[in-house]
C-alpha positions as CSV (number, residue, x, y, z in Angstrom):
1,M,101.9,88.4,92.8
2,K,98.9,86.5,91.7
3,N,98.0,83.7,94.1
4,I,99.2,80.9,91.7
5,E,102.6,82.4,91.7
6,L,102.6,82.1,95.2
7,Q,101.2,78.4,95.2
8,K,104.1,77.3,92.4
9,H,106.8,78.6,94.6
10,A,105.2,77.0,98.1
11,N,105.3,73.8,96.0
12,D,108.8,74.5,95.5
13,V,109.6,75.1,99.1
14,R,107.9,71.6,99.8
15,K,110.0,70.0,97.7
16,G,112.7,71.7,98.9
17,I,112.0,70.2,102.4
18,V,111.6,66.8,101.2
19,T,114.9,66.8,99.4
20,A,116.6,68.2,102.1
21,V,115.1,66.0,104.7
22,H,115.3,62.9,102.4
23,S,119.4,63.8,102.0
24,A,119.7,64.4,105.6
25,K,118.1,61.5,106.7
26,A,116.8,63.3,110.1
27,G,114.5,66.3,110.3
28,H,110.9,67.7,110.5
29,P,109.2,67.4,107.4
30,G,105.5,67.8,109.3
31,G,105.7,70.7,110.3
32,S,107.9,72.2,107.5
33,L,104.9,71.2,105.2
34,S,102.1,72.5,107.0
35,A,103.6,76.1,107.5
36,A,105.1,76.2,103.8
37,D,102.5,78.4,102.6
38,L,103.0,80.6,105.3
39,F,106.9,80.8,104.7
40,T,105.9,81.4,101.1
41,Y,103.8,84.6,101.4
42,L,105.9,85.8,104.1
43,Y,109.2,85.7,102.0
44,F,107.9,86.5,98.5
45,E,105.3,88.7,99.4
46,E,104.8,90.1,102.7
47,M,108.3,91.4,103.8
48,N,111.0,94.0,103.4
49,I,114.0,92.1,102.4
50,D,116.9,92.2,100.5
51,P,118.5,88.8,98.8
52,K,121.2,90.4,97.9
53,N,121.9,92.7,101.4
54,P,120.2,90.3,103.9
55,D,121.5,92.6,106.8
56,M,119.8,95.7,105.3
57,E,118.8,98.1,107.1
58,G,115.6,98.9,108.1
59,R,114.7,95.3,106.8
60,D,111.5,93.1,108.7
61,R,112.3,90.5,111.1
62,F,111.5,86.7,111.1
63,V,112.4,84.8,114.2
64,L,111.3,80.7,113.7
65,S,110.1,79.9,117.0
66,K,109.5,76.5,116.4
67,G,112.9,76.1,115.2
68,H,112.8,72.2,114.5
69,T,110.9,73.1,111.1
70,A,114.0,74.7,109.9
71,P,114.0,72.8,106.8
72,G,110.8,74.9,105.7
73,L,112.6,78.2,106.8
74,Y,115.9,77.2,104.7
75,S,113.6,75.9,101.4
76,A,112.3,79.4,101.3
77,L,115.2,81.2,101.7
78,A,116.8,79.6,99.2
79,N,114.0,79.8,96.6
80,R,114.0,83.5,97.7
81,G,117.2,83.8,96.6
82,F,119.3,84.3,99.7
83,F,121.7,81.1,99.1
84,P,121.6,78.2,96.4
85,V,118.4,75.8,96.5
86,E,121.5,72.8,95.7
87,D,122.4,73.7,99.2
88,L,119.6,72.3,100.8
89,T,121.1,68.9,100.4
90,T,124.1,69.2,102.9
91,L,120.9,69.8,105.9
92,R,122.7,68.5,109.0
93,K,125.7,67.1,107.5
94,L,129.1,67.6,108.8
95,G,130.9,71.2,107.7
96,S,127.0,72.5,106.4
97,Y,126.1,76.0,107.3
98,L,122.6,74.6,107.6
99,Q,122.0,73.0,110.9
100,G,119.3,71.1,112.7
101,H,117.9,74.2,113.8
102,P,118.3,78.1,112.1
103,C,121.8,79.9,113.2
104,I,122.0,83.6,112.5
105,H,124.9,83.2,110.8
106,I,122.8,81.8,107.9
107,P,121.9,84.0,105.4
108,G,118.8,85.7,106.0
109,V,118.2,84.2,109.7
110,D,118.1,87.0,112.1
111,M,117.8,84.6,115.2
112,S,119.1,81.1,116.3
113,S,116.3,78.9,117.8
114,G,115.5,75.5,118.2
115,S,114.6,75.6,122.1
116,L,110.8,76.2,122.3
117,G,109.6,78.7,123.8
118,Q,112.1,81.3,123.7
119,G,112.1,82.8,119.6
120,I,108.8,84.6,120.5
121,S,110.6,86.4,123.5
122,A,113.4,87.6,120.8
123,A,110.7,88.7,118.4
124,V,109.3,90.8,121.4
125,G,112.6,92.1,122.3
126,M,112.9,93.1,118.2
127,A,109.7,94.9,118.2
128,L,110.2,96.9,121.1
129,G,113.8,97.9,120.1
130,A,112.3,98.5,116.8
131,K,109.6,101.3,118.8
132,L,112.5,102.7,121.2
133,K,114.6,103.6,118.2
134,G,111.6,105.1,116.0
135,E,111.9,102.4,113.3
136,D,108.7,101.6,111.3
137,N,110.0,97.8,110.2
138,R,107.8,94.9,111.6
139,V,108.2,91.5,113.5
140,Y,107.3,88.0,112.4
141,T,107.5,85.2,114.6
142,L,106.0,81.2,113.6
143,L,105.6,79.4,116.6
144,G,104.1,75.6,116.8
145,D,100.3,74.5,118.1
146,G,102.3,72.2,120.6
147,E,104.8,74.9,121.5
148,I,102.3,77.0,123.2
149,Q,102.4,74.7,125.4
150,E,105.6,76.4,127.0
151,G,105.2,79.1,129.9
152,Q,107.8,81.3,128.1
153,V,105.3,81.8,125.5
154,W,102.6,83.6,127.8
155,E,105.1,85.8,129.9
156,A,106.1,86.9,126.2
157,A,102.4,87.3,125.1
158,M,101.5,89.2,128.4
159,F,104.9,91.2,127.7
160,A,103.6,92.5,123.9
161,G,100.5,93.2,124.9
162,H,101.5,95.2,127.8
163,R,103.6,97.4,125.6
164,K,101.3,97.7,122.4
165,L,103.7,96.0,120.3
166,D,101.5,97.0,116.9
167,N,104.8,96.2,114.8
168,L,104.9,92.7,115.9
169,V,102.8,89.3,114.7
170,V,102.9,86.4,116.1
171,I,101.6,83.4,113.5
172,V,100.6,80.3,115.0
173,D,101.3,76.9,113.1
174,N,97.7,75.1,114.0
175,N,98.1,71.9,112.3
176,G,97.0,70.0,115.8
177,L,99.3,67.3,115.9
178,Q,102.6,67.2,118.1
179,I,105.5,65.0,118.4
180,D,103.5,62.9,121.3
181,G,100.2,63.2,119.5
182,P,96.7,65.4,118.7
183,V,98.0,69.0,120.8
184,D,94.4,68.5,122.4
185,E,95.3,65.2,124.1
186,V,98.7,65.9,125.3
187,C,97.8,69.2,126.7
188,S,95.2,71.3,125.3
189,P,95.9,74.8,124.3
190,Y,92.5,75.6,122.9
191,P,90.8,78.2,122.9
192,I,94.4,79.7,121.1
193,D,92.4,82.7,120.4
194,K,90.9,83.7,123.2
195,K,93.9,83.0,125.5
196,F,95.8,85.3,123.1
197,E,93.0,88.0,122.9
198,A,93.6,88.1,126.8
199,F,96.9,89.0,126.5
200,N,95.7,92.1,124.5
201,F,96.5,90.6,121.1
202,H,94.3,91.4,118.1
203,V,93.6,87.8,117.0
204,I,92.5,87.0,113.2
205,N,91.5,83.1,112.4
206,I,92.3,81.8,108.9
207,D,93.4,78.6,106.8
208,G,96.8,78.8,106.4
209,H,97.0,77.2,103.1
210,D,94.7,80.1,101.5
211,F,96.4,82.9,100.3
212,D,93.6,85.2,100.1
213,A,93.1,84.5,103.7
214,I,96.4,84.8,104.1
215,R,97.1,88.1,102.3
216,A,94.1,89.7,104.1
217,A,95.1,88.6,108.0
218,F,98.7,90.1,107.6
219,E,96.8,93.2,105.9
220,E,94.5,93.5,108.8
221,A,97.6,93.1,111.0
222,K,99.2,96.2,109.5
223,A,96.2,98.1,109.9
224,T,95.7,96.8,113.5
225,K,96.9,99.9,115.7
226,G,97.8,99.7,119.9
227,Q,98.2,95.9,120.2
228,P,99.7,93.0,118.7
229,T,98.3,90.9,116.0
230,C,98.2,86.7,116.1
231,I,97.1,85.0,113.2
232,V,96.1,81.7,114.1
233,A,96.9,79.6,110.7
234,H,95.0,76.5,110.4
235,T,96.7,74.1,108.8
236,V,97.4,70.2,107.6
237,K,100.7,68.7,109.2
238,G,102.4,67.5,106.2
239,K,100.8,68.9,103.4
240,G,101.3,68.3,100.2
241,V,102.6,64.5,100.4
242,S,99.5,62.2,100.9
243,F,101.1,59.9,102.9
244,M,102.4,62.6,105.3
245,E,98.7,64.4,105.9
246,N,97.5,64.4,109.3
247,N,100.2,61.7,110.3
248,V,102.1,62.4,113.0
249,S,104.7,59.8,112.9
250,W,105.9,62.3,110.1
251,H,106.4,65.1,112.7
252,G,110.3,64.5,112.8
253,T,111.1,61.3,110.7
254,A,112.8,61.7,107.1
255,P,111.3,59.6,104.2
256,N,113.8,56.4,102.8
257,D,114.6,56.5,98.7
258,E,111.0,54.6,98.3
259,Q,109.1,56.9,100.2
260,Y,111.0,60.3,98.8
261,A,110.4,59.2,95.6
262,V,106.4,59.2,96.4
263,A,106.6,62.3,98.1
264,M,108.2,64.2,94.8
265,A,105.4,62.4,92.6
266,D,103.1,64.3,94.7
267,L,104.5,67.8,94.6
268,E,105.6,66.9,90.9
269,K,101.9,66.3,90.4
270,I,100.7,69.6,92.3
271,G,103.5,71.3,90.3
272,A,101.5,70.4,86.9
273,E,98.0,71.2,88.0
274,L,99.4,74.8,88.6
275,E,101.4,74.7,85.4
276,K,98.3,73.8,83.9
277,A,96.1,76.3,85.6
278,G,98.2,79.2,85.0
279,E,97.7,78.9,81.8
């Protein structure tokens, strides 16, 4: 898929994120927006999946370890055709299947998640299971840079490196901010790349908003044998919405009606520029 098409899809994913969180009057827009390009690439180009058959045998698996950014995952799934985009407005509402954190009953969701640090452990288990069964599917998991302050993350990484799980790709959304402030001030995880290298991971640092860089990283991961891969994606929290970018207060805050209008205007402008660029 051409980059301009991926950029359009990513912009639609961002619209879905903002719409869902605004409708719910709760949720986590900042980290969902920073990872939107990663969600888009995974679901529109990288993974072997079928929206018409979510439980397809041999499919690739994805685990959202930073489960609070469910609006990003849900918007990607909806825009990819797993369920209606209109359902995003039911996020967190009574009776909705779109809960505040990913739940395995949702079409396209392979693992319930939300308790930080646990998702990567589930992904490692999936990757090991595939290896033991002789299957060639791949497993992807997305972590937050604040999340990797959890000790369980490193237990899972140690196991994955020891078992040489080269069918596993760990992606760290390194937007630099967590709920209490800058990650390097709260409890610094840096240097992230060197830490994963110490656990026998092949590590790739990229601009998490550059589709050429994203594509190259995933291709490199596929070509890497004998060790799992960690992609450290350097991103901007709140990417695409002017007043949310690099603003920690939007970690877990929903926009009001006026802010929603500004956010959607920002994204509509980006969409118009992409349409013009694609002509």
